[in-house]
N, C-alpha and C positions, 0 to 999 in steps of 0.2 A: 675804321681799321679794316684792312683788306685781308682776307684769309687765303692761304695757299691751297690750291687744289691738287698739289703734287701727290699727296697720299690718298686722295679720294677718287681720282679719275682712274679708269681701267688702264692698265699698262699693256702695251702691245709687245709681244715677244716675237722677234723675227729670227727664224731659224734658217741658216744657210746649209744646204746639203749638197755636196759635190762628190762626184764619182770620177776617179781617174780613168782616162780613156782606155788604159790597158787592163783594167780590172777583169773583164771577161776573158781576155786572152790568157791571163795568169791563172784564172780559175780553171779553164779548159786544160791547161798544161798539167795541173796537179790532180784534177778531179778523177775519181774512180768511176768507170763506166757503169751504167745501170745493170748491164748484163753480168759484169763481174760481181756486183753487189748481190745479185740474185743467186749466182753460183755459190758465193761464199756463205750466204745465209743458209743454203741447202746443206752445208756441212756442219752447221751448229747443232750440237746435241744438248739436251736439257737434263737437269738432274732433279729427281723427286726431292722435295723439301724434307720429307719425312724419312725415307729409307735410303736415299742416295742412288736409286736405280737410274741409269743413264739411258735415255731413249731419244729418238728424233722428235716425237710428239708426246706432249703431256697435257693434262687438263689444268687450267688455272683455278684458283680458289673461287668458289661460286656461292659463298655465304653472304652475310649482311642482308637479310631479308630478301627483297626481290632484285637487288642490285648485285654487282660482282666486285670483288676486291682486286683480283687479277695481279697480285703482287708476288704470288708463289705458285709453284707447280707441283702436281701430284700425279703419280702413276695409276692410282686406284682411289675409289671413294673411301676405301678402308684406311688408306694412308692419310687422307684428308681428315677423317674422324680422329685418328690417333694423334695428329699434330694440332688439333683444334685448341687444346688447353694452352699450348705455347703461342700459337698464332693469333688467338683472339685478342690479345693485348694490342696488336697493331693492325688488325683486320678492319679496314675502312673502305667504304664504297669510293669509286673513282668517277670523275666527270668524263674523262676521256675513255672512249669505248675500248681502246686497246690496252688500257691500264698503263703501268710503268715499264712493262717488259719489252715493248716493241722497239723503242729507241736504243736501248743497250745492244740489242741484236743487230740493229742497223749500223751502229757505231763500230762494233767489233768486226763487222763484215767489211768495213771501209779500211783498207790497208793504210791509207795516209793517216787517218785519225788514230788508228790503233798503234801505228809506229810512233806517232807523236806522243801518245800517252805512255808508251814504253820509255820514250826519251825522258818524259817527266819523272818517271820512277827512277831512272838512272841518275838524274840530276838530284832529285830530292833525297834519295837514300845514299848519295855519293858512292854508287856502286863501282866507279872507276877505282876507288881506293879501299873498297870493302874487304875486311879481314874476317867478317862474321860468317862467310859462306851463305849469305842470303840468297834464297832461291835454289840452293843446292841441298843444304841440310836444314835450313830454317825457312819457312814460308814468310812472305811479306804481303801486305795489302796496299794497293793504291786506291784511295777513295776519291771519286770524282763527283762533284756536286753539279747537277745539270738543271737548267730551268728553261722556260719558254719566254721569248720576247717577240714583239711584233716584228714581222719581216720588213715592214715599211716604216721609214723614219717619222713620217707624219703621225702615224698611229701611236708610235712610242711617245712622242712629245705631247699628244693629246691626253694620253693616259697619265703622264707625269704631271701636267699642268692644269688640265681641266677635269680629270678623272673620268671623262666620258668619251665614248666613241660614236660616230655616226652610224656605223653598221653593227648589228648584233653579232655577226660572224667576222672575226678578225684573224687573218692568217698569221700564225706564229712560226718561229723557228727555234730549234734547239740551240742553246748557248751553254758554254762551260764556265761555271762560276769560280770553282776552286778545285785544286788538286792537292791532296795531302797523303802522305804514306805513313804506315805504322807497322810494327812487328807484333802480331798477335801474341798475347800472354806477357808482354813486356810494357813497362812504363804506364801501367794502369789500363791497358787495353785488354779486352777479353780474349782468351785463346779461341782458335777455330773450334767449331763444334765437331764432334767425332765424324759425322758424315762429310763435313767440309774437308777435314784432314784426310779422310779416306780418298776423296776426289783428288786432293793435292798430291798425295802419294802416287796415285794412279797416273796422273798427268806427268809427274816428275819422272816416273819410270819409262814413259812413252816419249819423252822429249829428248832432243839432242843433249849430249853431255855438257856442252859449253853454254847451254841456255839456262838462264835463271828463271825459275817458274814461280809466279806469284798469282795473286787474285786481284781482280779489278772489282771494286764495289761502287755501283752506280746509285747515287742518292738523288731522288727527285725533290726539288726544293719545296714543293707544295706539301709534302708529308715526309719530314726528315726521319721519322721512325721506320719507314719502309726503305728497303734497298734491294738491289739485285746484284748477285756476285757471280763473276765469271773468271775462269782461269786465263792467264796470258803469260807470254814469255818475253823476257828482256834478253836479246841476242847480243853477241859481241859487236855487231855493227852499231847497235844503239849505244854501247859503251864508247865506241870510237867516236861517234857523233857528239856525245857528251864531253869527251876529252878535247875534241877539236873546238867545240863551242863556237861554231860560226854564227855570227850575229844575224838577226832578221832585218831585212830592208823593207821599208814602207815608203810610199810616195804620196804626197799630199794631193788630194783631189782638187784643191783650190789653187795652190801655187806650183805644184809639181815638184816641190823640194823633196829631196831624199832624206829620210829619217832612219837612222840605224839604231837598233835596240840590241843590247847584249843578250845572248841566249840565257834563259832562266825558265823556271816553271811557268811564271806568269806570262812571259812573252811567247812561250809555246801555246798557252791557252789563247792568247790574243790571235796567234796565227790560225788556230782552229776556228775561232769565232769569226774571223774575217773571211775564212774560206767558206763557212756555212752561209754567211750573210751574202756572199757573192753568187750563190746558187739561185738564180732567179727562176729557173724552170723546175726546181725540186728534183734535180737529177740524183741528189744524195739521199732523197727520201727522208729528210729531217725537218719537213714542214707539215703543219697541220693547224686546224683551228685552235685558237687559244680558249682556255676555260676561264670561268669567273675567278677561280682560285689563282690562276696564272696572272690575271690582270690585277687582282687585289695586291699581289706582291709589288708590282710596278707602281700602283697607286700609292703604296706605303712609303716609297722612297723619299718623297718630299715632306712627309710627316715626321718631324724631328722627334716626336714622342714614340714613334714606332721603332722599336729596337729588336724586333724578332730576328732570328738568325738568318732567315731567307732574305729579308729586306737588307740587313747589314751586309750580306755577301754581295748583293746586287749593287749596293752603294760602293763597296770596295772595287767592284768591276768597273763601274762608271768612272771612278776616280783614276784608274790606272790605264784604261784603254783609249787610244787616240780617237776612235770613232765618235765618242760622246762629246768631243770638244771641251767647252768650258761649262758643261752641265753641272759639274761638281760645285761651282760657285753658287748655285741656287739651292743646294742641299743644306 
């Protein structure tokens, strides 16, 4: 009797990665210049996590033994001491030297990405038809889950299928996994803390009367208990774009065929992810070395027993975005 070697011989996985010839021209058309990013970053003010003091420069949390947490800001050591009882539940060391606060600052300094996130909020909250006066009388929050993925397709597939990489240092890039919005204090969500509400009221008073003021909450998928919150505005032009709902157009790198996707929150996310992926020279400053925790999330995608929230969000992203091709058939 002859036995089949079909299930015992190693299988070769062939990956075809193609880039449309116009990709870089499209990127340059939309990309915010480095000089503009630097200028915009210089206007960002930070809020003390404890007392709400607004300053250009604040200190990050420096607890957790000899390492630093870097997920919150304080204006004085006294404020850090006062906030410790609350913060210690989520205070954890970070592998990345800049912590989780660097990329949110870079993202909100990027007008293209910030406008797209405002569009996500307009769509998700149906602000075109809103009768609740969201952003005028009632604050709202747009929560964006961000993660890191290898900037190179080969590294991504090696992590997914072999779990290992040839190099200890792997360049990663920011990717947007999920956008969801909520109204603090409603439908089971906690209300804004007094200091957050005070900041919202202050920004509301300073903003144009026709702008809806909300908060953007950035959640880093390595530690879902930590987040960074910033204020942002949804302007009338964002509502107009949501009402027009012009579709996104993509072109296949293999066939050149045009693919049209209706405007939605997830296609807005795909647009942002594609834009960041096309940035080969790190003009957007959203690339850095991946950490082991970043890579562990990607390794977990092919493990069907791994149902952590971070892994599930990445699986959903792989299922819906065209870049990944038929990867979903292996999950």
